[in-house]
C-alpha positions as a Markdown table, in Angstrom:
| # | Residue | x | y | z |
|---|---|---|---|---|
| 1 | Met | 89.6 | 246.9 | -28.8 |
| 2 | Gly | 88.2 | 248.1 | -25.5 |
| 3 | Pro | 88.5 | 246.3 | -22.2 |
| 4 | Leu | 84.8 | 245.3 | -22.2 |
| 5 | Leu | 85.0 | 243.8 | -25.7 |
| 6 | Lys | 88.2 | 242.0 | -24.9 |
| 7 | Thr | 86.7 | 240.4 | -21.9 |
| 8 | Ser | 83.6 | 239.2 | -23.8 |
| 9 | Phe | 85.8 | 237.6 | -26.5 |
| 10 | Phe | 87.8 | 235.5 | -24.1 |
| 11 | Ser | 84.6 | 234.5 | -22.3 |
| 12 | Val | 83.1 | 233.2 | -25.6 |
| 13 | Val | 86.3 | 231.3 | -26.3 |
| 14 | Leu | 86.2 | 229.6 | -22.9 |
| 15 | Leu | 82.6 | 228.9 | -23.3 |
| 16 | Leu | 83.0 | 227.4 | -26.8 |
| 17 | Thr | 86.1 | 225.3 | -25.6 |
| 18 | Gly | 83.9 | 223.8 | -22.8 |
| 19 | Leu | 81.4 | 222.8 | -25.4 |
| 20 | Gly | 84.0 | 221.3 | -27.6 |
| 21 | Ile | 83.4 | 223.7 | -30.4 |
| 22 | Ala | 87.0 | 225.1 | -30.2 |
| 23 | Arg | 88.2 | 221.5 | -31.0 |
| 24 | Gly | 85.9 | 221.2 | -33.9 |
| 25 | Glu | 83.4 | 218.9 | -32.1 |
| 26 | Glu | 79.6 | 219.2 | -32.2 |
| 27 | Pro | 78.1 | 221.0 | -29.2 |
| 28 | Arg | 76.5 | 218.6 | -26.6 |
| 29 | Pro | 72.8 | 218.9 | -26.6 |
| 30 | Asp | 70.7 | 219.6 | -23.6 |
| 31 | Gly | 69.0 | 216.7 | -21.8 |
| 32 | Ala | 69.9 | 213.0 | -22.2 |
| 33 | Phe | 72.5 | 211.8 | -24.7 |
| 34 | Tyr | 74.9 | 208.8 | -25.4 |
| 35 | Glu | 78.7 | 208.8 | -25.4 |
| 36 | Glu | 81.3 | 206.1 | -25.2 |
| 37 | Arg | 81.9 | 204.5 | -21.9 |
| 38 | Thr | 84.9 | 205.9 | -20.0 |
| 39 | Lys | 87.3 | 203.2 | -19.0 |
| 40 | Asp | 89.5 | 204.0 | -16.1 |
| 41 | Pro | 93.1 | 203.0 | -17.1 |
| 42 | Ile | 94.1 | 202.0 | -13.6 |
| 43 | Leu | 91.1 | 199.7 | -13.2 |
| 44 | Glu | 91.6 | 198.2 | -16.6 |
| 45 | Lys | 95.3 | 197.5 | -15.8 |
| 46 | Ile | 94.2 | 195.7 | -12.6 |
| 47 | Lys | 91.6 | 193.7 | -14.5 |
| 48 | Asp | 94.0 | 192.7 | -17.2 |
| 49 | Arg | 96.5 | 191.6 | -14.6 |
| 50 | Lys | 93.9 | 189.4 | -13.0 |
| 51 | Glu | 93.0 | 187.8 | -16.4 |
| 52 | Ala | 96.6 | 187.2 | -17.1 |
| 53 | Leu | 97.1 | 185.6 | -13.7 |
| 54 | Asp | 94.0 | 183.4 | -14.1 |
| 55 | Lys | 95.3 | 182.3 | -17.5 |
| 56 | Gln | 98.6 | 181.4 | -16.0 |
| 57 | Leu | 97.0 | 179.5 | -13.2 |
| 58 | Arg | 94.8 | 177.6 | -15.6 |
| 59 | Lys | 97.9 | 176.7 | -17.7 |
| 60 | Glu | 99.8 | 175.5 | -14.6 |
| 61 | Thr | 96.7 | 173.5 | -13.5 |
| 62 | Glu | 96.4 | 171.9 | -16.9 |
| 63 | Glu | 100.1 | 171.1 | -16.9 |
| 64 | Ile | 99.8 | 169.3 | -13.6 |
| 65 | Thr | 96.5 | 167.5 | -14.1 |
| 66 | Ala | 96.7 | 166.5 | -17.8 |
| 67 | Pro | 99.3 | 163.8 | -17.3 |
| 68 | Ile | 97.4 | 162.5 | -14.3 |
| 69 | Lys | 94.1 | 162.4 | -16.2 |
| 70 | Lys | 95.8 | 160.8 | -19.2 |
| 71 | Ala | 97.4 | 158.1 | -17.0 |
| 72 | Arg | 94.1 | 157.4 | -15.3 |
| 73 | Lys | 92.3 | 157.0 | -18.6 |
| 74 | Glu | 95.0 | 154.8 | -20.0 |
| 75 | Lys | 94.9 | 152.6 | -16.9 |
| 76 | Lys | 91.2 | 152.2 | -17.2 |
| 77 | Glu | 91.3 | 151.5 | -20.9 |
| 78 | Asn | 94.2 | 149.1 | -20.7 |
| 79 | Arg | 93.2 | 147.3 | -17.5 |
| 80 | Pro | 93.6 | 143.6 | -17.9 |
| 81 | Val | 90.5 | 141.5 | -18.1 |
| 82 | Leu | 90.3 | 138.4 | -15.8 |
| 83 | Leu | 89.4 | 135.4 | -17.9 |
| 84 | Ser | 89.2 | 131.7 | -17.5 |
| 85 | Ser | 89.5 | 128.8 | -19.9 |
| 86 | Leu | 88.7 | 125.1 | -20.4 |
| 87 | Pro | 90.6 | 122.3 | -22.1 |
| 88 | Ala | 89.6 | 121.7 | -25.7 |
| 89 | Asp | 87.9 | 118.4 | -24.9 |
| 90 | Glu | 85.6 | 120.1 | -22.4 |
| 91 | Arg | 84.1 | 122.7 | -24.7 |
| 92 | Pro | 82.3 | 122.6 | -28.0 |
| 93 | Glu | 84.3 | 122.7 | -31.2 |
| 94 | Gly | 82.0 | 125.0 | -33.0 |
| 95 | Pro | 78.3 | 125.9 | -33.8 |
| 96 | Lys | 78.0 | 122.8 | -36.1 |
| 97 | Val | 78.1 | 120.4 | -33.1 |
| 98 | Phe | 74.8 | 121.8 | -31.7 |
| 99 | Lys | 71.3 | 120.7 | -32.4 |
| 100 | Ser | 69.9 | 124.0 | -33.4 |
| 101 | Val | 66.7 | 125.7 | -34.7 |
| 102 | Phe | 66.6 | 127.8 | -37.8 |
| 103 | His | 68.0 | 131.3 | -37.3 |
| 104 | Phe | 69.6 | 133.9 | -39.5 |
| 105 | Glu | 73.3 | 134.6 | -39.3 |
| 106 | Pro | 74.2 | 136.9 | -36.4 |
| 107 | Gln | 73.6 | 140.6 | -36.9 |
| 108 | Ala | 75.9 | 143.2 | -35.2 |
| 109 | Gln | 74.3 | 146.0 | -33.1 |
| 110 | Phe | 77.5 | 148.1 | -33.4 |
| 111 | Tyr | 77.4 | 151.3 | -31.3 |
| 112 | Thr | 73.9 | 151.0 | -29.9 |
| 113 | Gly | 72.5 | 149.7 | -26.6 |
| 114 | Thr | 69.8 | 147.7 | -28.4 |
| 115 | Cys | 70.8 | 144.1 | -27.8 |
| 116 | Trp | 67.3 | 143.4 | -26.6 |
| 117 | Ala | 65.9 | 144.3 | -30.1 |
| 118 | Phe | 68.4 | 142.1 | -31.9 |
| 119 | Ala | 67.7 | 139.2 | -29.6 |
| 120 | Gly | 63.9 | 139.6 | -29.6 |
| 121 | Thr | 63.8 | 140.0 | -33.4 |
| 122 | Ser | 66.0 | 137.0 | -34.0 |
| 123 | Phe | 63.8 | 135.0 | -31.6 |
| 124 | Leu | 60.6 | 135.9 | -33.5 |
| 125 | Glu | 62.3 | 135.3 | -36.9 |
| 126 | Ser | 62.9 | 131.7 | -35.7 |
| 127 | Glu | 59.3 | 131.6 | -34.7 |
| 128 | Val | 58.1 | 132.8 | -38.1 |
| 129 | Tyr | 60.1 | 129.9 | -39.7 |
| 130 | Arg | 58.7 | 127.4 | -37.1 |
| 131 | Ile | 55.1 | 128.5 | -37.7 |
| 132 | Lys | 55.0 | 129.5 | -41.3 |
| 133 | Gly | 58.1 | 127.9 | -42.8 |
| 134 | Lys | 59.2 | 131.3 | -44.1 |
| 135 | Lys | 62.7 | 132.8 | -43.9 |
| 136 | Val | 62.0 | 136.6 | -43.5 |
| 137 | Lys | 64.8 | 138.9 | -42.2 |
| 138 | Leu | 63.0 | 141.6 | -40.2 |
| 139 | Ala | 64.0 | 145.1 | -39.2 |
| 140 | Glu | 65.4 | 145.5 | -35.7 |
| 141 | Met | 65.4 | 149.3 | -35.9 |
| 142 | His | 61.7 | 149.5 | -36.7 |
| 143 | Thr | 61.1 | 148.2 | -33.2 |
| 144 | Val | 63.7 | 150.5 | -31.7 |
| 145 | Tyr | 62.1 | 153.5 | -33.3 |
| 146 | Trp | 58.7 | 152.9 | -31.7 |
| 147 | Glu | 60.3 | 151.8 | -28.4 |
| 148 | Tyr | 61.8 | 155.2 | -28.1 |
| 149 | Val | 58.5 | 156.9 | -28.9 |
| 150 | Glu | 56.7 | 154.9 | -26.2 |
| 151 | Lys | 59.5 | 155.6 | -23.7 |
| 152 | Ala | 59.1 | 159.3 | -24.3 |
| 153 | Arg | 55.4 | 159.0 | -24.0 |
| 154 | Arg | 55.7 | 157.3 | -20.6 |
| 155 | Phe | 58.4 | 159.8 | -19.6 |
| 156 | Val | 55.8 | 162.6 | -20.0 |
| 157 | Gln | 53.0 | 160.6 | -18.3 |
| 158 | Met | 55.2 | 159.9 | -15.3 |
| 159 | Arg | 56.6 | 163.5 | -15.3 |
| 160 | Gly | 60.2 | 162.4 | -15.8 |
| 161 | Glu | 60.0 | 159.5 | -13.3 |
| 162 | Ser | 60.4 | 156.8 | -16.0 |
| 163 | Asp | 63.6 | 155.3 | -17.4 |
| 164 | Phe | 64.7 | 156.6 | -20.7 |
| 165 | Ser | 67.8 | 154.7 | -21.8 |
| 166 | Glu | 68.9 | 152.5 | -24.7 |
| 167 | Gly | 68.2 | 149.3 | -22.8 |
| 168 | Ser | 65.0 | 147.3 | -22.6 |
| 169 | Gln | 63.8 | 143.7 | -22.3 |
| 170 | Val | 63.7 | 141.0 | -25.0 |
| 171 | Asn | 59.9 | 140.8 | -24.7 |
| 172 | Ala | 59.7 | 144.5 | -25.5 |
| 173 | Val | 59.9 | 143.4 | -29.1 |
| 174 | Asn | 56.6 | 141.5 | -28.7 |
| 175 | Arg | 55.1 | 144.5 | -27.1 |
| 176 | Met | 56.1 | 146.9 | -29.8 |
| 177 | Trp | 55.0 | 144.5 | -32.6 |
| 178 | Ala | 51.6 | 144.2 | -31.0 |
| 179 | Lys | 51.1 | 147.9 | -31.3 |
| 180 | Tyr | 53.2 | 149.0 | -34.3 |
| 181 | Gly | 53.7 | 145.8 | -36.3 |
| 182 | Val | 57.0 | 145.0 | -38.0 |
| 183 | Val | 58.6 | 145.3 | -41.5 |
| 184 | Pro | 61.2 | 143.4 | -43.5 |
| 185 | Leu | 64.8 | 144.6 | -43.2 |
| 186 | Ser | 64.8 | 145.2 | -46.9 |
| 187 | Val | 62.1 | 147.9 | -46.4 |
| 188 | Tyr | 63.6 | 149.7 | -43.4 |
| 189 | Asp | 67.1 | 149.1 | -42.1 |
| 190 | Gly | 67.2 | 152.2 | -39.8 |
| 191 | Val | 70.6 | 153.3 | -41.0 |
| 192 | Val | 71.3 | 156.6 | -42.7 |
| 193 | Ala | 75.1 | 156.6 | -42.4 |
| 194 | Glu | 76.9 | 155.9 | -45.6 |
| 195 | Asp | 79.0 | 153.2 | -44.1 |
| 196 | Gly | 75.8 | 151.2 | -43.1 |
| 197 | Leu | 76.8 | 150.9 | -39.5 |
| 198 | His | 74.4 | 151.3 | -36.6 |
| 199 | Asp | 75.6 | 154.3 | -34.6 |
| 200 | His | 73.3 | 155.9 | -32.0 |
| 201 | Leu | 75.9 | 157.9 | -30.1 |
| 202 | Arg | 74.8 | 161.3 | -31.3 |
| 203 | Met | 71.1 | 160.4 | -31.6 |
| 204 | Tyr | 70.9 | 159.2 | -28.0 |
| 205 | Asp | 72.6 | 162.4 | -26.8 |
| 206 | Glu | 70.0 | 164.5 | -28.6 |
| 207 | Leu | 67.1 | 162.5 | -27.4 |
| 208 | Asn | 68.3 | 162.9 | -23.8 |
| 209 | Ala | 69.0 | 166.6 | -24.2 |
| 210 | Phe | 65.5 | 167.2 | -25.5 |
| 211 | Leu | 63.9 | 165.3 | -22.6 |
| 212 | Lys | 66.1 | 167.1 | -20.1 |
| 213 | Tyr | 64.8 | 170.4 | -21.5 |
| 214 | Ile | 61.2 | 169.1 | -21.3 |
| 215 | Glu | 61.8 | 168.2 | -17.6 |
| 216 | Thr | 63.5 | 171.4 | -16.7 |
| 217 | Glu | 60.8 | 173.6 | -18.3 |
| 218 | Gln | 58.0 | 171.3 | -17.2 |
| 219 | Ile | 56.6 | 171.0 | -20.7 |
| 220 | Trp | 54.4 | 167.9 | -20.2 |
| 221 | Asp | 52.6 | 168.1 | -23.5 |
| 222 | Glu | 52.6 | 164.5 | -24.8 |
| 223 | Asp | 51.9 | 165.3 | -28.4 |
| 224 | Phe | 54.6 | 168.0 | -28.5 |
| 225 | Val | 57.2 | 165.7 | -26.9 |
| 226 | Val | 56.5 | 162.7 | -29.1 |
| 227 | Ser | 56.7 | 165.0 | -32.2 |
| 228 | Gly | 60.1 | 166.3 | -31.0 |
| 229 | Ile | 61.4 | 162.8 | -30.4 |
| 230 | Arg | 60.2 | 161.6 | -33.8 |
| 231 | Leu | 62.0 | 164.5 | -35.5 |
| 232 | Ile | 65.3 | 163.3 | -33.9 |
| 233 | Leu | 64.6 | 159.6 | -34.7 |
| 234 | Asp | 63.7 | 160.5 | -38.3 |
| 235 | Lys | 67.0 | 162.3 | -38.7 |
| 236 | Tyr | 69.1 | 159.4 | -37.5 |
| 237 | Leu | 67.0 | 156.3 | -38.3 |
| 238 | Gly | 64.8 | 157.4 | -41.1 |
| 239 | Thr | 61.0 | 157.5 | -41.1 |
| 240 | Pro | 59.3 | 154.1 | -40.8 |
| 241 | Pro | 57.0 | 153.2 | -43.7 |
| 242 | Gln | 53.3 | 153.2 | -43.3 |
| 243 | Glu | 52.8 | 150.8 | -46.2 |
| 244 | Phe | 55.1 | 148.6 | -48.3 |
| 245 | Glu | 55.0 | 145.8 | -50.8 |
| 246 | Phe | 56.2 | 142.3 | -50.0 |
| 247 | Glu | 56.0 | 139.4 | -52.4 |
| 248 | Gly | 53.6 | 141.2 | -54.6 |
| 249 | Lys | 51.1 | 142.4 | -51.9 |
| 250 | Arg | 50.7 | 145.6 | -50.1 |
| 251 | Tyr | 50.9 | 145.6 | -46.3 |
| 252 | Thr | 50.9 | 147.9 | -43.3 |
| 253 | Pro | 53.4 | 146.9 | -40.6 |
| 254 | Val | 50.5 | 145.5 | -38.5 |
| 255 | Ser | 48.8 | 143.5 | -41.3 |
| 256 | Phe | 52.3 | 142.2 | -42.3 |
| 257 | Leu | 52.7 | 140.8 | -38.8 |
| 258 | Arg | 49.4 | 139.0 | -38.7 |
| 259 | Glu | 48.9 | 138.0 | -42.3 |
| 260 | Ala | 52.4 | 137.4 | -43.7 |
| 261 | Leu | 54.2 | 136.3 | -40.5 |
| 262 | Gly | 51.5 | 134.6 | -38.6 |
| 263 | Ile | 52.8 | 135.9 | -35.2 |
| 264 | Asn | 50.6 | 136.6 | -32.3 |
| 265 | Pro | 52.7 | 138.6 | -29.8 |
| 266 | Asp | 50.4 | 137.4 | -26.9 |
| 267 | Asp | 51.4 | 133.8 | -27.4 |
| 268 | Tyr | 54.7 | 134.4 | -25.6 |
| 269 | Val | 55.5 | 134.2 | -21.9 |
| 270 | Gln | 58.5 | 135.1 | -19.8 |
| 271 | Phe | 60.0 | 133.4 | -16.7 |
| 272 | Met | 62.3 | 134.4 | -13.9 |
| 273 | Ser | 63.7 | 132.7 | -10.8 |
| 274 | Thr | 64.2 | 134.7 | -7.6 |
| 275 | Lys | 63.4 | 134.3 | -3.9 |
| 276 | Gln | 62.3 | 137.9 | -3.7 |
| 277 | Leu | 58.8 | 136.8 | -4.8 |
| 278 | Pro | 56.7 | 133.7 | -4.2 |
| 279 | Phe | 57.2 | 130.9 | -6.6 |
| 280 | Tyr | 54.6 | 129.9 | -9.2 |
| 281 | Gln | 53.2 | 133.4 | -9.1 |
| 282 | Thr | 53.5 | 136.2 | -11.7 |
| 283 | Gly | 55.3 | 139.4 | -10.6 |
| 284 | Leu | 57.4 | 142.4 | -11.5 |
| 285 | Phe | 60.9 | 141.9 | -12.9 |
| 286 | Asp | 62.2 | 144.9 | -11.1 |
| 287 | Val | 65.1 | 146.3 | -13.2 |
| 288 | Pro | 65.4 | 149.7 | -14.9 |
| 289 | Asp | 65.2 | 148.2 | -18.4 |
| 290 | Asn | 61.7 | 146.9 | -17.6 |
| 291 | Trp | 60.7 | 150.6 | -17.9 |
| 292 | Trp | 57.0 | 149.9 | -18.5 |
| 293 | Lys | 56.9 | 147.8 | -15.2 |
| 294 | Asp | 55.8 | 144.5 | -16.7 |
| 295 | Asp | 54.6 | 142.3 | -13.9 |
| 296 | Thr | 53.6 | 139.3 | -15.9 |
| 297 | Tyr | 56.8 | 137.3 | -15.4 |
| 298 | Tyr | 56.2 | 133.8 | -14.0 |
| 299 | Asn | 58.5 | 133.3 | -11.0 |
| 300 | Val | 59.6 | 129.7 | -10.7 |
| 301 | Pro | 62.2 | 127.6 | -8.9 |
| 302 | Leu | 65.6 | 127.3 | -10.6 |
| 303 | Glu | 64.9 | 123.6 | -11.6 |
| 304 | Asp | 61.8 | 124.7 | -13.4 |
| 305 | Phe | 63.5 | 127.7 | -14.9 |
| 306 | Met | 66.1 | 125.4 | -16.5 |
| 307 | Gly | 63.3 | 123.1 | -17.5 |
| 308 | Val | 61.7 | 126.0 | -19.5 |
| 309 | Val | 65.0 | 126.4 | -21.4 |
| 310 | Asp | 65.3 | 122.7 | -22.2 |
| 311 | Gly | 61.6 | 122.2 | -22.8 |
| 312 | Ala | 61.9 | 124.7 | -25.6 |
| 313 | Ile | 65.2 | 124.0 | -27.3 |
| 314 | Leu | 64.8 | 120.2 | -27.2 |
| 315 | Asn | 61.4 | 120.4 | -28.9 |
| 316 | Gly | 62.1 | 122.8 | -31.8 |
| 317 | Tyr | 61.6 | 126.1 | -30.1 |
| 318 | Ser | 64.2 | 128.8 | -29.4 |
| 319 | Val | 64.6 | 131.0 | -26.3 |
| 320 | Gly | 65.0 | 134.7 | -25.8 |
| 321 | Ile | 67.2 | 135.2 | -22.8 |
| 322 | Gly | 68.6 | 138.0 | -20.7 |
| 323 | Gly | 71.0 | 138.3 | -17.8 |
| 324 | Asp | 74.6 | 139.0 | -16.8 |
| 325 | Val | 77.6 | 138.5 | -19.1 |
| 326 | Ser | 80.4 | 140.1 | -17.1 |
| 327 | Glu | 82.0 | 137.1 | -15.5 |
| 328 | Pro | 85.6 | 135.8 | -15.8 |
| 329 | Gly | 84.2 | 132.6 | -17.2 |
| 330 | Lys | 83.1 | 134.4 | -20.3 |
| 331 | Asn | 86.0 | 134.0 | -22.7 |
| 332 | Phe | 85.5 | 135.7 | -26.0 |
| 333 | His | 88.7 | 134.2 | -27.5 |
| 334 | Leu | 87.1 | 130.7 | -27.2 |
| 335 | Asp | 83.5 | 131.8 | -27.6 |
| 336 | Ile | 82.6 | 130.2 | -24.3 |
| 337 | Ala | 80.9 | 131.2 | -21.0 |
| 338 | Phe | 80.9 | 129.0 | -17.9 |
| 339 | Ile | 81.4 | 129.3 | -14.1 |
| 340 | Pro | 85.0 | 128.6 | -13.2 |
| 341 | Thr | 85.7 | 126.7 | -10.0 |
| 342 | Phe | 87.5 | 129.6 | -8.4 |
| 343 | Asp | 84.0 | 131.3 | -8.4 |
| 344 | Ile | 81.8 | 128.5 | -7.3 |
| 345 | Pro | 82.1 | 124.7 | -8.1 |
| 346 | Phe | 79.5 | 123.4 | -10.6 |
| 347 | Glu | 77.8 | 121.1 | -8.1 |
| 348 | Phe | 77.3 | 124.0 | -5.6 |
| 349 | Ile | 75.2 | 126.2 | -7.9 |
| 350 | Asp | 71.7 | 126.2 | -6.6 |
| 351 | Gln | 68.8 | 128.7 | -5.8 |
| 352 | Asp | 70.6 | 130.3 | -2.9 |
| 353 | Ala | 73.9 | 130.8 | -4.8 |
| 354 | Arg | 71.9 | 132.4 | -7.6 |
| 355 | Glu | 70.0 | 134.6 | -5.1 |
| 356 | Leu | 73.1 | 135.9 | -3.4 |
| 357 | Arg | 74.4 | 137.3 | -6.7 |
| 358 | Ile | 71.1 | 138.9 | -7.4 |
| 359 | Tyr | 71.0 | 140.4 | -3.9 |
| 360 | Asn | 74.6 | 141.8 | -4.0 |
| 361 | His | 74.2 | 142.9 | -7.6 |
| 362 | Thr | 77.0 | 140.8 | -9.0 |
| 363 | Thr | 74.3 | 139.4 | -11.3 |
| 364 | Thr | 72.6 | 142.2 | -13.1 |
| 365 | Asp | 70.4 | 142.5 | -16.2 |
| 366 | Asp | 72.8 | 143.8 | -18.8 |
| 367 | His | 72.4 | 141.8 | -22.0 |
| 368 | Gly | 69.8 | 140.2 | -24.2 |
| 369 | Ile | 70.6 | 137.2 | -26.4 |
| 370 | His | 69.0 | 134.4 | -28.4 |
| 371 | Leu | 69.5 | 130.8 | -27.4 |
| 372 | Val | 69.2 | 128.6 | -30.6 |
| 373 | Gly | 70.8 | 125.3 | -29.9 |
| 374 | Val | 72.0 | 122.6 | -27.5 |
| 375 | Thr | 74.7 | 119.9 | -27.2 |
| 376 | Lys | 76.6 | 117.9 | -24.7 |
| 377 | Val | 80.4 | 117.9 | -24.1 |
| 378 | Ala | 82.2 | 116.0 | -21.4 |
| 379 | Gly | 78.9 | 115.1 | -19.7 |
| 380 | Lys | 77.7 | 118.8 | -19.4 |
| 381 | Lys | 75.1 | 120.6 | -21.4 |
| 382 | Trp | 76.0 | 123.5 | -23.6 |
| 383 | Tyr | 73.8 | 126.0 | -25.4 |
| 384 | Leu | 74.4 | 127.8 | -28.7 |
| 385 | Ile | 73.9 | 131.6 | -28.2 |
| 386 | Lys | 73.4 | 134.1 | -31.0 |
| 387 | Asp | 74.8 | 137.4 | -29.8 |
| 388 | Ser | 74.6 | 140.9 | -31.4 |
| 389 | Gly | 77.3 | 142.3 | -29.1 |
| 390 | Arg | 80.8 | 143.2 | -30.3 |
| 391 | Ser | 82.7 | 140.7 | -28.1 |
| 392 | Ala | 80.9 | 137.9 | -29.9 |
| 393 | Arg | 82.9 | 139.0 | -33.0 |
| 394 | His | 86.3 | 138.8 | -31.3 |
| 395 | Gly | 86.5 | 135.0 | -31.2 |
| 396 | Arg | 86.6 | 132.1 | -33.6 |
| 397 | Phe | 82.9 | 132.1 | -34.6 |
| 398 | Asp | 81.5 | 135.5 | -35.6 |
| 399 | Gly | 78.4 | 136.3 | -33.5 |
| 400 | Tyr | 78.2 | 133.1 | -31.5 |
| 401 | Tyr | 78.9 | 132.1 | -27.9 |
| 402 | Phe | 78.6 | 128.7 | -26.2 |
| 403 | Phe | 77.1 | 128.9 | -22.7 |
| 404 | Arg | 77.5 | 126.0 | -20.4 |
| 405 | Glu | 74.5 | 125.1 | -18.3 |
| 406 | Asp | 76.0 | 126.4 | -15.0 |
| 407 | Phe | 76.4 | 129.9 | -16.6 |
| 408 | Ile | 72.7 | 129.9 | -17.4 |
| 409 | Lys | 71.7 | 128.7 | -14.0 |
| 410 | Leu | 73.8 | 131.3 | -12.1 |
| 411 | Lys | 73.8 | 134.3 | -14.3 |
| 412 | Met | 70.8 | 134.4 | -16.6 |
| 413 | Leu | 67.7 | 136.2 | -15.1 |
| 414 | Thr | 64.9 | 135.8 | -17.6 |
| 415 | Val | 63.7 | 133.6 | -20.5 |
| 416 | Leu | 61.1 | 134.2 | -23.1 |
| 417 | Val | 59.4 | 131.3 | -24.9 |
| 418 | His | 56.3 | 130.4 | -26.8 |
| 419 | Lys | 53.6 | 129.4 | -24.3 |
| 420 | Asp | 53.1 | 125.9 | -26.0 |
| 421 | Ser | 56.7 | 124.9 | -25.0 |
| 422 | Ala | 55.9 | 125.4 | -21.2 |
| 423 | Lys | 52.2 | 124.4 | -21.0 |
| 424 | Lys | 52.4 | 122.3 | -17.9 |
| 425 | Leu | 54.4 | 124.8 | -15.9 |
| 426 | Ile | 52.0 | 127.6 | -16.9 |
| 427 | Glu | 49.0 | 125.5 | -15.9 |
| 428 | Lys | 50.8 | 124.8 | -12.5 |
| 429 | Cys | 51.4 | 128.5 | -12.0 |
| 430 | Lys | 47.8 | 129.4 | -12.8 |
| 431 | Ala | 46.5 | 126.7 | -10.5 |
| 432 | Arg | 48.7 | 127.9 | -7.6 |
| 433 | Lys | 47.5 | 131.5 | -8.2 |
| 434 | Ala | 43.8 | 130.3 | -8.0 |
| 435 | Glu | 44.4 | 128.6 | -4.7 |
């Protein structure tokens, strides 16, 4: 082999090696092509070291904070509750000592924030019996379903500036019945869980997540939002019936309300008592749960407020009521609620004592209940309360509380009654408004 040929051979080998052919690889094409990303071993080592350090720091942080968080949680969950009591001869022996109107046995709301629906439904069930003489157990969740729909609708209309929570007012039941009617519990119980327990934890999370998305993306399409809300409600509560049969006749929810039950939702009025507004005028009950901004509450002095309660229950009507139930005088072991002397003596409870607690938010609107009876013990008036909350099931009488009159005077914020039970007071308010 000559020198020239030898040189050419080595040149070809070097060229082919550079192209990878000498290693059995395909030659790289001209122009653009893909290959695996080259990872620098030194940089990868530094990166892995950082990740290991971060993991170690997270572990150390968890080891330090976990016991603290656990102790804080246990302290909160196991914090003693301040209660007060009364001697046996100063409190009712049980529900049977009360003069009471017809009402079904108490229903439990379980894990829902829908006390207002249970109270309002129970109130109107008593009204059905008073008006028609019928005992018809009605569906709380039918009202809850449509309440959520209307809340979502207003949420869109107000571009997110409207409360969307589980809470509402007792008179929301009247409002929803006027628009959507009502159905018997046997037709729609609003429970899809096999155990039959009301549980809105997951449902409420999904409803809120959907509306947060709507607000974030500014999707203010009312039909779209209502459709989405109903899909969630259908999944967790079931779809409300459009028609059903009751006692051999076909009804829609609205025709059932008017024809079978004889209820006119417009026949009911609500009262409050606060110095924030002029007395004997109608005004806004300004709390988040009044999400539709109802301003038809009659505002009356405390004496008249209590007169509304007595004027109803002493004459065969019941009362829907809402207010604060977080005081030391509420003792679930004994099923009683009163104002202990270490708070304020009985004789000192007046309009100003009530107003102070409204002003400093120690009296808030946090629970809806149904007042169904009255009695006297040791010279003081007591009221029989039907309560859907869980604490009412921790005492001696399942689903009942006994509220002393001072608890109503100081802590209850609103009452709902049939207009006929408060005729004179309503006329007085209307006359004052016309002046």
